[in-house]
N, C-alpha and C positions, 0 to 999 in steps of 0.2 A: 319661476320656481325658486322656492326658498333655498338659501345657501346650505342649510343643513341637510336638505333632500339631495343636493348635488353631491355633497360630501359622503352621504350614506351610500349612494349609488356607486361612487368611485371606490369606496371601501368594500362594497360587495364585489365588484369586478376584480379588484386586486386580491381579495380573499378567494375567489373562484380560481384565479390563475395559480395562486399559492398551493391550493389543494390539488389542482391538475398537475402541477409540476412536481409535487411531492411524490407522485406515482412513476416519475421517469427514472431511468437508471438501468443498471445491469444487475441481474440476480446475484451474481457472484462478486459484487462490488457494493455490499451493504452490510452493516452490523445488525440490521433488523431481521435478517434471515441467517442465523448462525449455523455454520456447517463444520465448526471445529470446536475443540475444548475451550480455548481462550475466548473465542467469540461467544460461546455459550455463557461463560462467566461474566463477560461484559454485558450481555443481554439481561442476565439476572440482576445485575446492578442497575442497569437502565430502568427495569421494572420497578425495583425497590425505591430508587430515588423519585420516579414518577408518581408512585403511590404516596410517598411521604409528602411531596411538594403539592400534590392534588389535595391531600387532606389539609395542609396549610392554607391553600387557596380557598377551599370551601369554608373553612372556619372564618377566615378574614372577610370573605364576601358576605357570609351570614351576619357577622357582627356589624359590617358596614350597612347592610340593608336594614337590620334591626334598628340601628342608631338613626338612620335617615327617616324611618317611618315613625318611630316612637317619639323622637324629639323634634320633629318638624314643626314649624310654627304654623298654627292654624289661624284662619281669619278671625279678627277681632279677639285674639287671645294674647295674653301677656307673654313675653319671652320667658321661657323656662330654661333653666340651665341644670345639666345633670349634677348629681352629687359629685363633688370634688374629692378625689382619693389620693391626691399627691401626698407623698411621705409615708404611704402604707408599706411597711416592711414586708408584710406577707405577699402583697401584689408584686413588689420589686423582686422578691425571690422567685415567685411563680413565673413571670414573664422573662426572667433571666435564665431560669432553669429549663424551660420548654425549648428554646433554641439550641441549648447545649445538648439536650437529650436527643433532638432531631438530628443534629450534626453527628453525634456518636452512632446513631442508628445506621446512617449512611456511611460514615467514615470507617468504622470497624471492619465490615465486610470488604470494603474496598481495599484497605491495607492488607487484610488477610489474603485476598485474591492476588494482589501484586506480589507479595512475598511467595505465595505458592507457585505462581507461574515463573518466577525468577529462581526457584530452588533448583540447583543443578547437581544435587548430591548423588543422583543416580545416572548422571550423564554418560558415564563410562559403559553403561548397559544399553545405550541407545545410540542412534545415529547422530553425529555431530557435523555441522556444516558451518564453516567460516564465511561470513558475509561481509564483504567490504564495499562501502559506499563511496562513490566518486561523483564529481560533477560531470555528467548527469546520467549515471549508469550504475549497475549493480554487478558485483562479481562474486561467484559462489565456488568454494573449494570444499570438496569432499575428501578430507585428509586421509581417512582410513582406506579409501579406494583410489587415491591419487587421480581424481577426476576434477576438472575445472570447467566451469561454464560461466556464461554472463547472461543476464536478463531473464532467462527461463530457469526456474528452480524446480527440479523434479524430486518428488518425495513419494514414498508409498502410503497408501491409504491406511488409517487405523493405527499408525505407528507414531510414537512420540519422537519428535526431531528437535534436537537442540540447536538453536541459532545463536552464534557468537558474532556479535556485531562490532565493526570498527569502521572508522572513516579515514580516508586518505587526505582529506582537505578540510571542509567546514563541517558543521553539525548537520547530519541528515536524520531521518526518522523512518524506520521500517514499519510499514503498515499494510496488513492484508485483512481488510474489514471482516470478511466472511469467515476468516479462520482464527484471528486473534486480535488483540489490541495493539497499539503502537509502542515502539521502543526506540530511543534515540541511539544513533551511531555517532560516537564521539571520536575525535582525532587521536586521543591518547589512551583512554581506558576502554576495555572491552566490556560490553553489556551482554548478558546472556538471558535467554528465556526459551521456552519450548512452544512448538505448534503441533497440533494433532488434528488431522483432517478426518471427518467422519464419512465423507463421500468422495468418490472420484470426480474429477472435473478440472476446469481451468479457473483459477482464482486470480483476480486482479489485484495487484499491489501498487502502492503509491509511496512517494516520499512525503511525509507529513510535516516537514520542517522547511520553511522557506530558505533555499540555499543558493539562489542566484536567478539570473534571467530566464533559464530554461527549467526551473523548478517544476512547473506544471507538466513537463514532458519526461520527468524522471520516473517512468512507469516500469513495471516488471510483471511477470506472471509466476504463479506457483502451480505447477502441473502435478495433479495428484493421480497417481496410477495404481492399478491393482498390484499386489506383490509380485505376481508373475511378470507383468509388463515392466515393472521397475527393475527387477533383476535382470531382464533381458536388456533394458536400456543401459544398465550399469555395466554389463558384460560387453555390449557393443562399444560403449565409450572407452572402456579400458583397453580394448584390443584394436581400436581404430588406428590405422597408419595412413596418414595422408599421402605418403609417397607411393602407396599401393592403390590409390584411388584411380579408377578408370574414368578418364575425361575425354570429351570430344575435342576436336582440334581447336575450336574457338576458346574453350575453357583452358586448354593447355597453354595457349598463348597468354591468357589472362594469368595463369599461375606463374609463368616466367616474368610477366610484368610485375606481379605481386612481390616476387623475390627480388627482381632488379632494383625496385624502388624501396627495398627494405621495410616493407609493410610489416613483416614478421617481428620487427624490433619492438613493436607496440602491440600487435595483435597475434596472440597465440593460436596455433592450429595444431592439434595433436598434443605431443608431449612438450612443446615449446612452453617454458614456464613463465614468460613475461606476463605481467598484468598491468602494463601501463595503460593499455586500451582494452576494450572488451574482448573476451575470448571468442574466437569465431569457428571453433571446431565443429559445432553443429548448426552453423549459421542457416543452412538450407532447410533445417527443420523448424525454424522459428515462424511464429505467426506474424511478428512485427519486428522492426529494428528501429534504432534511434528513439525507442520508447513509444512511438506511435505510427510509424510508416508501414504500409503493406509491403511485404517482400517481393515486390515486382522489379523486373530489370529496369523499367523506366525510373522508378523511385530510387533505386540503388545507384544508377548512373548520376542522377541529379545530386545524390548525397556525395558520391565520390568526387565529383567535379567541384562542388562548393558546399562543404558541410555547414559552414557558418550561416549560409542563407537558409538552410533547412532547420537548423537547431542552434540558436544564438549562444555564443560563449561556450561551445562544447569542447574546446581545447584540442580538437583534432587538427585543425589547420594551423599548426604552429609554423614558425619561420622556415623549417626544413621540409615542410610538406610540398610534395611535387605538384607541378601543374599538369594535369592529364588532358589529353585531347579526348573528345567524345568517343572515338573509336577505341581508344585504350581503355576508357572507363567501362565501355560496354563489354570488353573482353574480361576485365577483372570482375565485373558483376556477374558474368556467366560462370566464372570459376567459383565464386562464392556461393552462388545459388545451388551449385552441384555438391557443396559440402553437406552430405547427408549420411553420417556414419551409422545411422540406425533406422530401422523401420518403425520404431516406437516414437511417435510424435504426439503433439498436443491432441490430435484427432483420436488417439487411443483413449484419452482421458474424457473426451466429450461424447463418447458413445452412450 
């Protein structure tokens, strides 16, 4: 078989795999199915740039094919050279102006959209959430309601929500593809933009800036609820008192171990204001923890006993981190899994 045939077959196989894999993924983790105002703006820009560059591609290919056919050397024919046009002022102006015009067509709407999404002139009339990025987790503070959560960001559907981004360490990037574009979280200055979800649901967020060994595991979720469910969630979170939580005997022992080992110094529960580590107030309502693990007792025990093995460089196992026996870890896990301050969970958004 000729070598070009083998290459053609290999190319066809690779192309088929590329097309197949392009259809993989999650519905609420794609910019191609916008379900929020910012994502819709991004999609419009994607369509615009695709149309412009497709036009450029077609023009270039048409010119290339025309030249190849018209000026090809035929058998027993003398070599013909096309007319030389170097030094033509008119042509220089034309092919310099065309790229500038094309860039302006794409750049002007992009810049306008960026400034529009970052405009916070009416932020006082809407919900404001302070988002702090850490290696490798996210912290959310609803200042007006004195609520703090981590990893799961709850917002109401159809309402403009202003996100104020800051980082506690290196540069991160907040990105919920189905709801909006990405924006960096810097260590010193606060960046602001707004998101507005059109539909209830669970939307997957990522850190879009390489920030360390566990960057790929720095995931979070935006839980979009109906206005009624969100108000209920907010009321439940504000009134939650962990001291009044009814626990079984194993979970009570876990709570005692949690306090004896000073876990609350890093992980807030209820009105404890520390944000050194993720807030655990509604830990039992989460769909995941550590960015990607299922909230099962087995996974949680594995995490408590050796967090570095589960998520590299997560900074939890510092020099003062206690060494837990498996039985102790199981009791603490049982306590954490019973931290369910509200009946409003991600399941409410996925109905």
